[in-house]
Rosetta silent file (secondary structure, phi, psi, omega in degrees, C-alpha in Angstrom):
SEQUENCE: MAITAAQVKELREMTGAGMMDAKKALTENNGDMEAATDWLRTKGLAKAAKKSGRTAAEGLVAVNVAGGKGVAVEVNSETDFVAKNAEFQAMVQAIAGAAAGVADVEALKAAEINGKTVEATMTDKIATIGENMTLRRMASIEGETVVSYIHNSVTEGMGKIGVLVAMTGGDEAFGRQVAMHIAAANPAALNQDALDAAFVEKERQIQIDIARESGKPEAVIEKMIEGRMAKFLAENTLLGQAFVINPDLTVEAAAKEAGATITGFIRMEVGEGIEKVEEDFAAEVAKMNA
SCORE:     score description
SCORE:     0.000 S_00000001
   1 L     0.000  155.926 -179.366    7.726  -22.516   20.775 S_00000001
   2 L   -75.305  132.445  179.064    7.751  -19.709   23.351 S_00000001
   3 L   -99.086  126.174 -176.885    5.435  -16.814   22.502 S_00000001
   4 L   -88.174  159.856  177.669    6.792  -13.400   23.497 S_00000001
   5 H   -62.816  -34.052 -179.985    4.845  -10.459   24.899 S_00000001
   6 H   -64.361  -39.217  178.179    5.972   -8.419   21.879 S_00000001
   7 H   -65.027  -43.024  179.190    4.341  -10.940   19.502 S_00000001
   8 H   -62.175  -43.929 -179.507    1.095  -10.851   21.479 S_00000001
   9 H   -61.698  -44.798 -179.336    1.130   -7.035   21.472 S_00000001
  10 H   -62.472  -43.165 -179.625    1.713   -6.907   17.702 S_00000001
  11 H   -66.534  -38.392  177.791   -1.117   -9.350   16.988 S_00000001
  12 H   -62.903  -41.660  179.920   -3.493   -7.429   19.255 S_00000001
  13 H   -66.703  -34.119 -179.124   -2.661   -4.190   17.434 S_00000001
  14 H   -73.774  -34.234 -169.730   -3.213   -5.869   14.060 S_00000001
  15 H  -117.505  -19.110 -175.934   -6.533   -7.527   14.897 S_00000001
  16 L    78.562   10.348 -179.209   -8.068   -5.846   17.936 S_00000001
  17 L   -75.667  160.717  177.275   -8.298   -9.256   19.655 S_00000001
  18 L   -70.594  163.883 -176.239   -8.011   -9.700   23.434 S_00000001
  19 H   -60.094  -48.450 -177.574   -4.695  -10.575   25.067 S_00000001
  20 H   -68.156  -37.127  177.989   -5.516  -14.199   25.884 S_00000001
  21 H   -65.099  -41.010  179.735   -7.098  -14.801   22.473 S_00000001
  22 H   -64.422  -42.200  179.706   -4.033  -13.358   20.746 S_00000001
  23 H   -64.527  -42.475  179.775   -1.710  -15.537   22.825 S_00000001
  24 H   -64.361  -40.842  179.964   -3.778  -18.655   22.112 S_00000001
  25 H   -61.549  -42.155  178.951   -3.835  -17.875   18.380 S_00000001
  26 H   -68.235  -39.071  178.865   -0.042  -17.577   18.306 S_00000001
  27 H   -64.288  -45.495 -179.249    0.391  -20.742   20.364 S_00000001
  28 H   -63.945  -24.864 -174.906   -1.956  -22.714   18.103 S_00000001
  29 L  -117.293   25.193  174.278   -0.036  -21.507   15.021 S_00000001
  30 L    52.535   36.440  175.877    3.546  -21.793   16.297 S_00000001
  31 L    81.582    1.876  179.960    4.088  -18.038   16.338 S_00000001
  32 L   -74.431  111.580 -173.857    3.119  -17.522   12.670 S_00000001
  33 H   -62.949  -43.819 -178.397    1.575  -14.023   12.682 S_00000001
  34 H   -66.209  -44.640  179.317   -0.363  -14.407    9.427 S_00000001
  35 H   -65.111  -36.613  178.579   -1.755  -17.828   10.351 S_00000001
  36 H   -66.424  -37.822  176.742   -2.685  -16.519   13.821 S_00000001
  37 H   -62.334  -45.097  178.541   -4.578  -13.605   12.242 S_00000001
  38 H   -63.598  -39.647  179.633   -6.532  -16.028   10.035 S_00000001
  39 H   -61.221  -44.272  179.018   -7.231  -18.262   13.072 S_00000001
  40 H   -63.515  -40.592  178.841   -8.679  -15.300   14.991 S_00000001
  41 H   -64.298  -42.609  179.357  -10.846  -14.319   12.040 S_00000001
  42 H   -60.220  -38.671 -179.579  -12.120  -17.890   11.713 S_00000001
  43 L   -83.408   -1.485 -179.871  -13.075  -17.895   15.395 S_00000001
  44 L    73.742   23.194 -175.502  -14.721  -14.485   15.060 S_00000001
  45 L  -103.110   -6.858  178.334  -12.232  -12.974   17.515 S_00000001
  46 L   -97.167  127.512  179.339  -10.547  -10.449   15.225 S_00000001
  47 L   -71.123  -31.718  178.365  -12.262   -7.101   14.973 S_00000001
  48 L  -163.308  147.067  178.849  -10.541   -6.421   11.672 S_00000001
  49 L   -86.951   62.672 -177.416   -7.787   -7.986    9.585 S_00000001
  50 L   -77.668  149.543  172.538   -5.694   -4.856    9.823 S_00000001
  51 L  -100.917  144.707  179.045   -2.093   -4.797    8.767 S_00000001
  52 L   -61.279  133.561 -179.644    0.413   -3.046   10.955 S_00000001
  53 L   -90.416    2.862 -178.107    1.077    0.448    9.663 S_00000001
  54 L   -74.936  129.965 -179.193    4.505    0.619   11.258 S_00000001
  55 E  -133.039  150.246  179.251    7.263    1.033    8.704 S_00000001
  56 L   -82.314  -31.182 -170.595   11.013    1.377    8.834 S_00000001
  57 L   -87.442  135.822  166.667   11.357    3.536    5.733 S_00000001
  58 E  -107.220 -172.891  178.240   10.932    7.264    5.488 S_00000001
  59 E   127.357 -153.391 -175.573   11.376    9.258    2.311 S_00000001
  60 E  -142.607  150.679  166.096    9.183   10.444   -0.534 S_00000001
  61 E  -107.047  132.218  177.740    7.042    9.263   -3.417 S_00000001
  62 E  -122.676  144.265  177.792    7.220   11.503   -6.483 S_00000001
  63 E  -120.373  151.697  179.384    5.007   11.434   -9.595 S_00000001
  64 E  -144.399  124.266  179.971    5.642   12.769  -13.067 S_00000001
  65 E  -119.775  128.907  176.062    3.086   12.941  -15.895 S_00000001
  66 E  -138.280  115.578 -178.218    3.937   13.759  -19.492 S_00000001
  67 L    63.385 -127.935 -178.399    1.328   13.311  -22.192 S_00000001
  68 L   -98.412   21.762  179.028   -0.324    9.955  -21.804 S_00000001
  69 E  -128.831  138.129  175.636    2.308    8.443  -19.504 S_00000001
  70 E  -128.120  144.239  176.422    2.747    8.759  -15.757 S_00000001
  71 E  -128.447  150.438  174.702    5.515    7.434  -13.508 S_00000001
  72 E  -131.052  137.604  177.708    5.824    7.136   -9.735 S_00000001
  73 E  -130.068  149.667  173.752    9.054    6.548   -7.824 S_00000001
  74 E  -118.874  124.346  175.367    9.823    5.895   -4.171 S_00000001
  75 E  -119.925  122.624 -175.804   13.122    7.063   -2.697 S_00000001
  76 E   -98.340  149.279  172.385   13.714    6.127    0.935 S_00000001
  77 E  -130.300  170.790 -178.806   15.734    7.836    3.629 S_00000001
  78 L   -77.137  -32.396 -176.537   16.391    6.832    7.220 S_00000001
  79 L  -131.529  156.325  176.709   14.509    9.742    8.788 S_00000001
  80 H   -68.321  -25.225  177.837   11.619   12.028    7.981 S_00000001
  81 H   -58.323  -43.386  179.258   13.952   14.950    8.698 S_00000001
  82 H   -68.672  -35.633  179.428   15.920   14.159    5.534 S_00000001
  83 H   -60.740  -23.797  179.591   12.676   13.766    3.546 S_00000001
  84 L   -91.845   -1.650 -179.292   12.007   17.446    4.357 S_00000001
  85 L   -74.694  130.594 -176.611   15.490   18.467    3.165 S_00000001
  86 H   -61.612  -36.826  178.659   15.401   20.667    0.028 S_00000001
  87 H   -63.699  -44.529  178.998   18.463   18.918   -1.468 S_00000001
  88 H   -62.878  -44.866 -179.911   16.849   15.516   -1.042 S_00000001
  89 H   -61.744  -41.259  178.606   13.578   16.751   -2.545 S_00000001
  90 H   -63.382  -38.932  178.878   15.366   18.222   -5.583 S_00000001
  91 H   -66.155  -44.397  179.709   17.127   14.900   -6.147 S_00000001
  92 H   -61.883  -40.651  178.684   13.863   12.928   -5.899 S_00000001
  93 H   -62.434  -41.944  178.494   12.206   15.311   -8.360 S_00000001
  94 H   -65.421  -38.674  178.193   15.086   14.828  -10.821 S_00000001
  95 H   -63.526  -42.241  178.290   14.864   11.042  -10.424 S_00000001
  96 H   -62.311  -36.648  177.284   11.119   11.150  -11.186 S_00000001
  97 H   -65.942  -41.681  179.294   11.905   13.146  -14.328 S_00000001
  98 H   -67.537  -28.498 -177.552   14.496   10.593  -15.434 S_00000001
  99 H   -65.636  -22.788 -178.193   12.022    7.757  -14.788 S_00000001
 100 L   -60.942  -25.200 -175.771    9.802    8.952  -17.652 S_00000001
 101 L  -104.919    9.959 -178.499   12.239    7.510  -20.182 S_00000001
 102 L  -128.293  170.146 -173.766   12.985    4.083  -18.649 S_00000001
 103 L  -101.855  -26.000 -176.171   11.161    0.821  -17.988 S_00000001
 104 L  -153.117  177.845 -175.572   12.310   -0.317  -14.537 S_00000001
 105 H   -62.148  -42.285 -178.087   14.360    0.500  -11.439 S_00000001
 106 H   -62.267  -41.156  177.578   17.600   -0.987  -12.757 S_00000001
 107 H   -67.703  -34.294  179.141   17.372    1.121  -15.918 S_00000001
 108 H   -66.651  -39.630  178.212   16.528    4.146  -13.797 S_00000001
 109 H   -60.150  -32.314 -178.546   19.651    3.667  -11.673 S_00000001
 110 H   -88.122  -12.973  179.157   21.705    3.791  -14.876 S_00000001
 111 L   -66.471  156.761 -175.231   19.838    6.813  -16.296 S_00000001
 112 E  -104.065  143.731  172.267   21.644   10.150  -16.159 S_00000001
 113 E  -127.917  115.385  179.823   20.923   13.352  -14.240 S_00000001
 114 L    51.919   44.320  175.163   23.196   16.276  -15.097 S_00000001
 115 L    83.511   -1.184  177.494   25.873   13.992  -16.528 S_00000001
 116 E  -122.210  150.237  175.534   25.853   11.481  -13.643 S_00000001
 117 E   -67.754  157.800  176.410   23.918    8.255  -13.246 S_00000001
 118 H   -58.406  -40.826 -178.905   21.061    8.234  -10.761 S_00000001
 119 H   -61.727  -44.213  179.758   23.005    5.687   -8.708 S_00000001
 120 H   -68.321  -36.801  177.405   26.099    7.924   -8.569 S_00000001
 121 H   -60.859  -42.491  179.350   23.952   10.966   -7.783 S_00000001
 122 H   -68.007  -38.624  177.880   22.448    9.143   -4.816 S_00000001
 123 H   -60.508  -42.885  178.026   25.884    7.996   -3.611 S_00000001
 124 H   -63.410  -41.214 -177.455   27.071   11.604   -3.645 S_00000001
 125 H   -68.636  -34.423  176.414   23.968   12.742   -1.776 S_00000001
 126 H   -61.095  -42.957  179.810   24.476   10.038    0.876 S_00000001
 127 H   -66.497  -37.843 -177.953   27.997   11.395    1.456 S_00000001
 128 H   -72.663  -47.211 -175.129   26.731   14.994    1.601 S_00000001
 129 H   -85.239  -26.924  176.975   23.703   14.469    3.838 S_00000001
 130 L    81.781   27.394  178.959   25.199   11.641    5.885 S_00000001
 131 L  -142.024  142.332 -179.013   22.220    9.304    5.799 S_00000001
 132 L   -66.220  142.815  179.015   21.537    6.130    3.845 S_00000001
 133 E  -136.400  150.651 -178.377   19.112    6.417    0.900 S_00000001
 134 E  -139.261  132.151  169.109   17.535    3.842   -1.387 S_00000001
 135 E   -85.975   99.706 -168.865   15.798    4.018   -4.743 S_00000001
 136 E   -81.693  -43.523 -174.773   13.266    1.357   -3.825 S_00000001
 137 E  -165.952  165.193  172.075   10.889    1.125   -6.786 S_00000001
 138 E  -145.205  156.672  176.280    9.174    2.758   -9.741 S_00000001
 139 E  -148.273  148.976 -179.949    5.953    2.089  -11.641 S_00000001
 140 E  -134.284  158.436 -178.960    4.489    3.535  -14.813 S_00000001
 141 E  -148.289  148.254  178.961    1.096    3.689  -16.481 S_00000001
 142 E  -128.538  153.599  178.805   -0.218    4.868  -19.848 S_00000001
 143 L  -176.521  173.419  177.087   -3.628    5.970  -21.056 S_00000001
 144 L   -58.275  -43.580  174.311   -5.585    8.482  -23.083 S_00000001
 145 E  -132.170  133.573  174.680   -5.517   10.680  -19.959 S_00000001
 146 E  -122.374  125.158 -177.886   -3.288   10.188  -16.925 S_00000001
 147 E  -116.952  140.268 -179.785   -4.045   12.199  -13.784 S_00000001
 148 E  -115.168  157.602  175.893   -1.847   12.423  -10.690 S_00000001
 149 E  -151.485  137.544  176.139   -2.524   13.206   -7.045 S_00000001
 150 E  -116.739  125.903  175.917   -0.217   13.515   -4.046 S_00000001
 151 E   -98.897  141.375 -174.705   -1.542   12.999   -0.528 S_00000001
 152 E    56.070   51.471 -178.598    0.361   14.654    2.328 S_00000001
 153 E   -65.779  135.034  175.349    2.324   16.705   -0.173 S_00000001
 154 E  -100.979  -24.912  174.804    5.594   18.221    1.065 S_00000001
 155 E  -163.539  177.059 -175.119    6.252   20.076   -2.173 S_00000001
 156 L   -55.699  121.921  173.175    5.038   20.029   -5.787 S_00000001
 157 L    79.733    8.028  178.766    4.643   16.477   -7.109 S_00000001
 158 E  -152.108  149.961 -178.523    5.884   14.579   -4.072 S_00000001
 159 E  -178.256 -150.484 -175.980    4.745   13.447   -0.669 S_00000001
 160 E   -87.890  -29.995  177.402    3.865   10.329    1.329 S_00000001
 161 E  -131.699  128.585  176.932    1.296    8.811   -1.082 S_00000001
 162 E  -117.613  136.714 -179.587    1.344    9.174   -4.860 S_00000001
 163 E  -129.759  138.944  172.761   -1.513    8.121   -7.141 S_00000001
 164 E  -125.490  134.042  178.366   -1.780    7.884  -10.930 S_00000001
 165 E  -124.276  128.281  175.514   -5.069    7.190  -12.717 S_00000001
 166 E  -106.048  136.691 -179.783   -5.361    6.280  -16.392 S_00000001
 167 E  -156.147  163.638  170.925   -8.702    6.702  -18.156 S_00000001
 168 E  -114.339  144.928 -177.873  -10.477    7.376  -21.406 S_00000001
 169 E    71.608 -170.837 -179.186  -13.161   10.052  -21.581 S_00000001
 170 L    67.282 -167.009  177.355  -14.182   12.152  -18.603 S_00000001
 171 L  -136.804  172.967 -175.466  -12.122   15.144  -17.530 S_00000001
 172 H   -63.235  -34.207 -179.611   -9.145   15.890  -15.304 S_00000001
 173 H   -62.050  -43.178  178.117  -11.356   17.048  -12.405 S_00000001
 174 H   -67.456  -41.430  178.572  -13.083   13.658  -12.256 S_00000001
 175 H   -58.605  -37.683  178.301   -9.740   11.866  -12.612 S_00000001
 176 H   -68.032  -38.038  176.808   -8.423   13.786   -9.629 S_00000001
 177 H   -61.494  -42.122  178.605  -11.465   12.792   -7.573 S_00000001
 178 H   -64.611  -41.272  179.276  -10.809    9.150   -8.431 S_00000001
 179 H   -63.073  -39.714  177.065   -7.130    9.548   -7.515 S_00000001
 180 H   -64.854  -39.067  176.514   -8.117   11.034   -4.143 S_00000001
 181 H   -60.152  -45.424 -178.296  -10.483    8.087   -3.616 S_00000001
 182 H   -62.650  -41.022  178.314   -7.647    5.637   -4.360 S_00000001
 183 H   -59.282  -40.713 -177.033   -5.339    7.383   -1.886 S_00000001
 184 H   -80.330  -44.439 -170.794   -7.989    7.037    0.834 S_00000001
 185 H   -90.220  -19.883  176.488   -9.559    3.640    0.036 S_00000001
 186 L    49.322   59.836  178.753   -6.432    1.770   -1.138 S_00000001
 187 L   -65.246  150.616 -178.877   -8.109   -0.758   -3.479 S_00000001
 188 L   -79.278  -27.899 -177.821   -6.192   -3.973   -4.171 S_00000001
 189 E  -159.789  169.064 -179.726   -6.986   -4.006   -7.904 S_00000001
 190 L   -65.975  -49.446 -178.052   -9.004   -2.301  -10.628 S_00000001
 191 L  -147.106 -178.651 -175.860  -11.650   -5.024  -10.889 S_00000001
 192 H   -60.553  -39.542 -178.755  -12.337   -8.629   -9.942 S_00000001
 193 H   -63.695  -27.871 -177.208  -10.372  -10.033  -12.899 S_00000001
 194 H   -87.334   -7.698  178.725   -7.273   -8.117  -11.807 S_00000001
 195 L   -70.734  144.368  176.753   -7.310   -9.447   -8.232 S_00000001
 196 L   -64.561  126.294 -175.467   -4.673  -11.986   -7.314 S_00000001
 197 H   -60.824  -37.175 -179.620   -6.330  -15.423   -7.451 S_00000001
 198 H   -67.728  -36.406  177.784   -4.465  -16.662   -4.356 S_00000001
 199 H   -62.388  -44.203 -179.859   -5.615  -13.587   -2.404 S_00000001
 200 H   -68.299  -42.916 -177.740   -9.253  -14.305   -3.327 S_00000001
 201 H   -66.255  -37.352  178.006   -8.990  -18.037   -2.619 S_00000001
 202 H   -61.920  -44.216  178.859   -7.436  -17.426    0.784 S_00000001
 203 H   -64.801  -38.935  179.013  -10.352  -15.163    1.739 S_00000001
 204 H   -60.633  -43.486  179.817  -12.850  -17.739    0.443 S_00000001
 205 H   -64.375  -38.891  176.796  -11.321  -20.424    2.661 S_00000001
 206 H   -62.608  -44.709 -179.168  -11.486  -18.104    5.678 S_00000001
 207 H   -66.584  -33.348  175.555  -15.139  -17.348    4.962 S_00000001
 208 H   -63.694  -46.206  179.737  -15.893  -21.074    4.580 S_00000001
 209 H   -62.936  -42.326  178.871  -14.318  -21.756    7.988 S_00000001
 210 H   -61.940  -45.999 -178.202  -16.209  -18.847    9.585 S_00000001
 211 H   -63.458  -40.087 -178.378  -19.520  -19.991    8.087 S_00000001
 212 H   -71.850  -26.277  174.872  -19.034  -23.597    9.225 S_00000001
 213 H   -63.397  -24.222 -177.836  -18.261  -22.448   12.753 S_00000001
 214 L   -71.291  -21.651  179.318  -21.847  -21.147   12.830 S_00000001
 215 L    75.570   12.676 -178.657  -23.204  -24.718   12.648 S_00000001
 216 L   -80.555  163.412  179.740  -25.894  -23.734   10.151 S_00000001
 217 L   -59.421  154.149 -175.986  -27.171  -26.021    7.348 S_00000001
 218 H   -57.211  -39.222 -179.179  -24.990  -26.388    4.244 S_00000001
 219 H   -63.350  -38.645  178.908  -27.485  -24.549    2.023 S_00000001
 220 H   -70.563  -39.871  179.393  -27.429  -21.549    4.357 S_00000001
 221 H   -59.726  -43.297  179.955  -23.640  -21.704    4.584 S_00000001
 222 H   -59.416  -42.776  179.641  -23.331  -21.521    0.782 S_00000001
 223 H   -67.967  -37.624  177.594  -25.455  -18.358    0.697 S_00000001
 224 H   -60.766  -46.398 -178.565  -23.435  -16.834    3.557 S_00000001
 225 H   -64.487  -43.623 -179.069  -20.177  -17.471    1.693 S_00000001
 226 H   -60.522  -45.520 -179.717  -21.573  -16.120   -1.571 S_00000001
 227 H   -66.416  -42.287 -178.245  -22.772  -12.895    0.089 S_00000001
 228 H   -69.368  -35.680  178.304  -19.588  -12.337    2.052 S_00000001
 229 H   -70.446  -35.372  177.054  -17.365  -12.931   -0.987 S_00000001
 230 H   -62.552  -41.548  178.488  -19.424  -10.480   -3.058 S_00000001
 231 H   -65.807  -42.911  179.230  -18.877   -7.881   -0.315 S_00000001
 232 H   -60.209  -45.589 -178.715  -15.161   -8.709   -0.142 S_00000001
 233 H   -65.279  -39.767  179.055  -14.734   -8.327   -3.911 S_00000001
 234 H   -65.497  -41.515 -176.743  -16.596   -5.007   -3.928 S_00000001
 235 H   -71.559  -24.115 -174.784  -14.542   -3.618   -1.046 S_00000001
 236 H  -103.684   -1.862  177.518  -11.205   -4.613   -2.587 S_00000001
 237 E  -113.811  138.281 -178.215  -11.721   -3.508   -6.199 S_00000001
 238 L   -55.708  -49.682 -175.307  -11.644    0.121   -7.278 S_00000001
 239 L   -67.292  -24.773 -178.756  -14.661   -0.145   -9.577 S_00000001
 240 L   -90.039  -14.682 -177.184  -16.713   -1.960   -6.919 S_00000001
 241 L   -72.281  151.618  172.332  -15.957    0.399   -4.024 S_00000001
 242 E   -69.191  129.541 -175.510  -18.403    3.068   -2.845 S_00000001
 243 E   -69.373  124.889 -175.609  -17.111    6.366   -4.254 S_00000001
 244 L   -62.862  -26.750  179.558  -15.841    8.557   -1.408 S_00000001
 245 L   -73.736  -34.359  178.378  -17.142   11.680   -3.163 S_00000001
 246 E  -146.877   89.035 -175.152  -20.649   10.175   -3.419 S_00000001
 247 E   -61.031  -11.354  176.671  -21.037    6.921   -1.416 S_00000001
 248 E   -73.056  -15.338  179.769  -24.431    6.266   -3.052 S_00000001
 249 E  -116.056  148.357  167.640  -22.518    5.323   -6.212 S_00000001
 250 E   -77.081  165.165  177.416  -19.792    2.814   -6.887 S_00000001
 251 H   -61.400  -37.978  179.443  -16.679    4.192   -8.567 S_00000001
 252 H   -62.364  -43.835  179.446  -17.738    2.361  -11.731 S_00000001
 253 H   -66.685  -39.278  178.508  -21.173    4.027  -11.685 S_00000001
 254 H   -64.205  -39.030  178.402  -19.631    7.438  -10.985 S_00000001
 255 H   -64.793  -40.262  178.892  -17.262    6.978  -13.925 S_00000001
 256 H   -62.128  -42.370  178.206  -20.172    6.102  -16.192 S_00000001
 257 H   -62.991  -33.704 -178.175  -21.984    9.279  -15.133 S_00000001
 258 L   -85.650   -0.730 -179.442  -18.828   11.276  -15.867 S_00000001
 259 L    71.475   29.080 -176.833  -18.451    9.686  -19.300 S_00000001
 260 E  -120.657  152.410  170.955  -15.163    8.061  -18.289 S_00000001
 261 E  -122.779  117.742 -179.720  -13.683    4.580  -18.354 S_00000001
 262 E   -82.273  122.876 -174.698  -10.942    3.948  -15.777 S_00000001
 263 E  -104.524  -13.873  178.969   -8.309    1.712  -17.366 S_00000001
 264 E   175.859  167.256  176.735   -5.740    1.452  -14.583 S_00000001
 265 E  -156.253  159.964  172.265   -4.145    3.026  -11.536 S_00000001
 266 E  -130.350  132.906  171.926   -1.014    3.093   -9.412 S_00000001
 267 E  -126.558  121.427 -177.791   -0.975    3.838   -5.693 S_00000001
 268 E  -127.443  124.908 -179.299    2.427    4.100   -4.049 S_00000001
 269 E  -120.490  136.234 -179.205    2.931    4.864   -0.358 S_00000001
 270 L   -55.331  125.895  171.953    6.239    5.518    1.357 S_00000001
 271 L    77.562    0.349 -176.788    7.458    2.478    3.255 S_00000001
 272 L   -62.797  137.158  179.020    4.480    0.212    2.624 S_00000001
 273 L    85.988   -1.975  178.058    5.345   -3.438    3.111 S_00000001
 274 L  -105.594  119.890 -179.729    8.496   -2.732    5.137 S_00000001
 275 E   -77.851  137.962  178.443    8.286   -3.853    8.754 S_00000001
 276 L   -79.933  131.308  177.378    9.790   -1.534   11.317 S_00000001
 277 L   -91.650  115.194 -179.706   12.525   -3.070   13.445 S_00000001
 278 L  -111.613  142.681  179.615   12.024   -1.978   17.031 S_00000001
 279 L  -125.158  139.275  177.654   14.387   -2.634   19.885 S_00000001
 280 L   -59.809  129.179 -175.081   13.685   -2.450   23.578 S_00000001
 281 H   -59.632  -42.798 -179.723   15.274    0.784   24.863 S_00000001
 282 H   -62.532  -40.279  178.896   16.679   -0.863   27.995 S_00000001
 283 H   -65.735  -37.107  179.565   18.210   -3.626   25.910 S_00000001
 284 H   -64.795  -43.171  178.914   19.719   -1.044   23.590 S_00000001
 285 H   -64.268  -41.401  179.694   21.332    0.829   26.509 S_00000001
 286 H   -61.929  -40.018 -179.007   22.626   -2.463   27.934 S_00000001
 287 H   -64.993  -39.285 -179.368   24.141   -3.357   24.568 S_00000001
 288 H   -65.434  -29.315 -177.270   25.895    0.011   24.365 S_00000001
 289 L   -99.637    5.390 -178.990   27.471   -0.538   27.794 S_00000001
 290 L   -71.002    0.000    0.000   28.396   -4.163   27.222 S_00000001
């Protein structure tokens, strides 16, 4: 299949690979971006397996903590301008409050705010503000203590990244430090057992391919894979990561010093996982005049 310049550009931005290497990777993998990224990593040509940070969705994440339960919700808008609108912010705050009493997004849509369902409230707000909005998701967590943190806060309890940390023992100050760490480090799971098995196996296969490309003896290859997987697991689990407040300690060790046990966390970022649809400006103008 024909590989476009836009595909090459996207892969280069994701991996830091050179133009010709990116084009070859896409050609070898029939334009499959994920497979091309893995191919580059196997060949040692990707500087990092970065994911594109470009997202289509704007909006806000709001958190609400009551007692031993915390909830986080994401409400999307088309533009960041609307996310800064006081009416929109008040609605998101009310939705986060309603989320405390329900189990999932569908139940939240049916929950009431001032005598109207959340869904109807959003429909009214769309008509008033003139921009599409979506209640994308919610998540909840429970624990002896639940601490919240908002990164890039636009107003109380809402912003671009919301974090909830559940723990036993310790104090709120330590919980907030952990929440700030999670916002910055973005761990994939609490610990090794909580990591998705397919995610781990995929990385293992990549590391096997990388090690075998080296041409070293099998015994050496096994040790290389073992060491690299240990590093991968540490970097992707909250308890195994170096604590941003004190990098000499892992988060697990820091929690032990603080007399705390971290039992779970939620990290929610506006628009994560949504690819931005971009259109060539010249093509857009041509379409308008067609």
